[in-house]
N, C-alpha and C positions, 0 to 999 in steps of 0.2 A: 066796268069795262067800257072803254070809249068806242064810239061808232066808227071813228076814223083815227088813224095814227099818221103822224108826219114822219115818214121814213128818212127825210133829209136830216133830221136831228139824231138819227140812230148812230151810235158810235160803237164800232167793233174794235175791241182791243184783244189781241192774241199775240203772244210771243212764243215762238218755237212750235214744236209739234203739239197736237192735241194729246191730253194725258193718255187716252186709250191707244194712241199710236206710238207712244214713247218707247215701248218695249219691242216694237216690230223691227225686223231686220231689214237693212237697206238692200240686201241681196234679193229679197222677195218683193221688193217694191215694184209697182206697176209703173211703166214709163210711157209717156205719151209720145207716139211717133207718127209719122206719115208714111204710109205704104200703099203701093198700087197693086191691087189684086184684080183678077178677072171678074167681070160683072156676074157671070153665072155662079161663081163661088160665093160672092156676097149675097146674091139672091137666094141661094140654097140655104145658107146659114140663117138668113133673116126669116125664111119660111119655117125652118125648124124651130126658131125662137118663138114663133106665133103659137106653137102647139102648147096645150095646157101643161103646166109644170116644167116647161123647158127653161133652160138658162138663157140669158141674153146672148145675142149672136156673137158679140166680141169675145165673150167668155168661151163659147163653143170653139171659136177659131183658135183661141189660146190653148185650149185643151187638145185640139187636133195637132197643133204644132208641138206641144209638149210630148205627145205620144211618139213623136219621131226621134226624140232624144234618147239614145241608148243609155240604159241605167236608170232612167226615171221610172217611178212607180207606174205611171200611165203607160209607158213603153212596155214594161213588164206585163201589165194587165192585158194590153193589146196582143202581145206576143203569145201569152198563154191562151187567149181566146182563139186566135188564128190556129195555133198548134192543135187545140182541141177539135176544132172544126175539120182540119185536114186529116187528123187521125181517124175520124169517123166518116170520111169521104171515101167510099169504096173505089171509085174511079181513080182518085189520087193515089190510093194505096197500091192499086194494080199497076199504075204507071211507075210508081217508085220501085216496086218489085222488079219490073222490067228493066229499069235503069240500073238497078243494083246487079242484076244478072249480067248486063252488058259490061259493067265495070269489073266484074269477075271476082 
């Protein structure tokens, strides 16, 4: 093994997709875009990403946006979670009962 390598002589030859990506669908491909978001949103997700075992902040933002799409599995999971919490919230249930009485 050499102590130093001359990277200028390095030749990279690749044609087309990497073999492990050849089967992946273009529909699920990540696209690089430029988007302007509020500073506090970015700071929140970056702080969350610093926690042990957390996903990168951009992945977390992607998941949060995906949860807003009706019919997506993430949307369904979030819907079920909120539904479960509301059904066990006595104040919410009492308010709902009052509203139903008004509606007749």
